[in-house]
N, C-alpha and C positions, 0 to 999 in steps of 0.2 A: 568836106573830106570825111570819108567813112572811118568810123572808129574801129580799132582793132582790139578785141578783148584779149586780155592776158590769159594764158592757159591756167586752168584751175589747178591749184596745188592740193586740194582736198580730194581724195579718191574715195568718196563714199564714207563709210564708217570703219575706221581702222580697228576698233574693238571687235566688230563683227567678223572682220577678216581674220583677226587673231583667233577668235573662238572657233570659227569653222575650220581653219587650217589645223589648229591644235586638236580639235575633236576628231578630224579625219586621221591624223597621225596616231592618236590614242587608240582609235578603233583598229587601225592597221596593226598596231603593236599588240593589242589583245588577240587578234586573229593569228598573227604569226607566232606569238608566245604559246597559244593553245595548240597550234599545229605542230610546232617543233619541240615544245617542252624545254626550250633553251633557258636555263636559269639566268644567263647573262642579260636577258631582256627584262628581267623583273625590275631592276632599278629604273629603266626607261619607262616601264609601265607605271610604276609608283609615282615618279616625278611628273610625268605628263598629266596623269590623272589628278594629282594633288595641286598642281600649280595652274591648270587650265582656267578654271573659273575665277580664282583670285586675280590672276594676271589680266583676264578679260575685264573684270569689273574695275580694276585700277586704271586700265586704258580708257574705259568708258568715263570714269570720274575725271581723268586728266583733261578730257575735252571740255569739261565744265568748270575749269579753274577760274578764279576771280581776278587774279593779278598775274603779271608776267614773272613774278618771282618763283612760281612753281615750274620747275624745269624737269626734263626727263631724268637727269642725274639725281635730283633731289627726290623724285618719286621712287627711283630705284634704290636710293639709299635708305629711305624710310621703309620700303617694302622688305628689303633683305636684312639690313642692320637692325631695324626696329623689330622685325619678326623674330630674328634669331635671339636678340637680347631679351625679348619678351618671353620666348619659350624657355631659355636658360634660367632667367630669374624666377619665373613661375615654378619651374621644376625644383629649383633649390628651396624656395620658400615653402612650397607645398610639402616637400619631403620632411622638412624640419618642424613645420608649424601645424600641419594638419594630421589628424588621426580619425579613424572611423567613428562617426558621431552623427546625431541628427542634423547638426549644422555644417556638415562637411561641404556640401555644395555651395552654401553661402560663403564659406571660407575660400573656396576655389574662385568664386566670382569676384570677391574682394581683391584677392591676390592678382589674378590675371588681368582684371581691368586696371588695377593700380600700376602694374609693371608696364602695361601698354601705354598708359597715360604718361608715365615717367619717361619712357623711351621717346614718345612723341615730343614732349617738352624739350628733351635734351637735343634731339636731332634738328629741331626747328627754331632753336633759341636765337639764331642770328638773323632771322628774317626781318626785313625792315618794316614790312606791312603785314600785320597779322589779321587778315579778314576772316570772318566767321566761315564763309563757304570754303576758303582755302584750308581752314582748320579741319573742316569736315572731310575734305578730300585727302589731306595728309593723314588724318586719323584713320580713315578707311584704308589707306595704304599700309599703315602699321598693322591694323587689324587683319587685313587680308594676308599680309606676310606671315603673321602669327598663325593664321588658319592654315596656310599652305604647308608650313613646316610641321604643324601638329597633325594635319591630315596624312602627310607622308609617313609620320610615325605610326599612326593607327593602321594605315594600309600595310606597312611592313609587318606590324605585329599580327595582323589578320592572316598573313601568309602562313603562319605556323599554327597548326591545330593538333589535336591529339592523334589524328590519323595521318599526320605528315604535312607536307606542303600542300596548300590549297589556293590555286590561282583564282578560283571562283570566288572565294571569300575576299580576296583583294579587289576584284572587279566590283563586287557588290558594295564593299565598303567605300570605294572611290565614287561610285554612282550616287550613293546615299549622301555622303558628305559633300559631293559636288553640288547636289541639288539644294542642300541646306546651308552651304557656305555663305551666300549673300545675306542670309537672315541671322547670322551669328556675329562672330568677332568683328568683321568689317563694319557692320551696322552699329554695334555698341560703341566702338572706338571713334566712329565718325561723329556720333552725338557728343561724346566727350571732347573731341577736337574742336567742334564748333563752339562749345561752351568755354573751353580754355582760351580760344583765340578772341572771343567776343570783346572783352575790354582790354586786351593786352597790347603792349607796344614792343618796340625793338629792345628797349632797356629792361622791361619788366614783364613777367607773367603775373596776372592778377588772380591769386588764389582766393576765390570768393565763396560766400555761403552757397550761392547757386551752383558753383562747380562741385562743392562738397556733396550737396544733395543730389546733383545729377550723377555723381560717381556712385552714391549709394543706390540710386534708382536703377542705373545700368547694371550694377553688380547683382541686384535683386532679380532683374530680368534674366541675367546670365544664370543665376542659381536655379530659377524656375525652369529654364530651358534644359539644364543638365539633369534636373531631378524629375522631369515630367513623367518618365516611365514609372518611377517609384510612386509618384502621386497618383497616376492612373491605376496602378495595381491596388493601392490602398483604397481609393474611392470605389473601384469596382467591387472589391471584396466587402466594403461597408454597405454598398447598395444592393448587391445581389448574392452575397456570400451565405452559405449554409451556416447553421449554428456552430458546427465544429470549426469552420473556417474563421468565423468571427471570434470564437473563443481563443484560437491560436493567435489571431491578430492582436487581441487584447493583452496577451502575454508576451508580445514583442516578436512573434514568429510570423513569417510570411508563408501561408499555406499554398500548395500547388493549385493554381486556378484550373477550372474546367475548360474544355474547348470553346464553349460559348463565351465564357468569361475572357478567354484570350482574345477573341474577336472584339469584344467590347473594350478591352484594354487598348488594343491597337487603334480603334476609333478614337478613344479618349486621348491617346498619345498625340495623334495628328491634330485633333481639335485643340488641344492645349498648346501645341507648338504654333498653330495658326493664330491663336489669341495672343501669345507672347510676341510673335512676329508682327502682328497688326499693331500692337502697342508701340513696338520699336520703330516701325516704319512711320506711324503717325507722329511720333515724337520727333523723328528726324526731319520730316516734312515741315513740322511746325518751326523747328529751329532754322531750317533753310529759308523759309518765307519771312520769318521775323528778323532775319539778319540785318537788313538796312535800318530797322527801327530799334535795334538793341541799345539799351542804356546801361551805363556803368552801374554795378551793384552798390547798394548802400554799405554793405559790410564786405571788406576785402583786405587781403594782405599781399603787398607787392613783393615779388621774388625776382631779384636780378637775373637776367638771362646770361650774363657773362660777357656781354658786349661792352667795351670800354673805349671811350674817345678822349684823347688828350685835350686838356683845356686850352682855349685860345690864349695867345700871349699879346 
């Protein structure tokens, strides 16, 4: 008797369909907004551009989940709630704790990675199985949610310039941040999610020395990423600056670079971002492939997740 194959439930790659459909809608919104000048379309332009890449990557990561506990509602919860809580907490802490200083970007990295890690732990505390790869996926979800809401804020701010409203600035901001989003918040929180989940159980999160040093490492990468332009400017002026430029730099002032120096600064910007991204991607791949072999750390502190079971009688 001939076998009848069941119809396939998977229609290709859902994440790719999401990206293509979203990109087409965003491009249509850009064209119609420029043609009509209708300010009512600006929120649509900002939201579509800010959420397209984060949502696509979360959908891509969802297909690679390790256990059946990661569901669409949980991903949505970590993306939206985790992202909003992270942005709000980071904004409060940065406003009260940080001031202009040489260590400003390191403080930003420590705060933002800390609040995203805390949001991830809180939203996933009831999971029965905390696998490393699921931790990476859920961490990426929180990170991409944070990135989406942050990008929306930057795009909205870019709308206002000294010459009035600038739709071109919004489009440029969204393209740039969309290209860089996969190499930022989602990547860093995915690493921390994997390390957090590595030795944890339903009853406890294991706050280990490895998690602590991973948090410091990710925060440092975050700080390097945010400060890369300033680093490029200083290095360019040190290497190619005229005596008067180096004299100003020695006294704490940033002189105006020449056109040639501006080009070199741009090259160094992108080269530095590529190096930081390469380190982050390599770290993530290492954590992903070592997941089945991960061992409990020697030094750790068990933190209850809040799950409680009545004792048997």
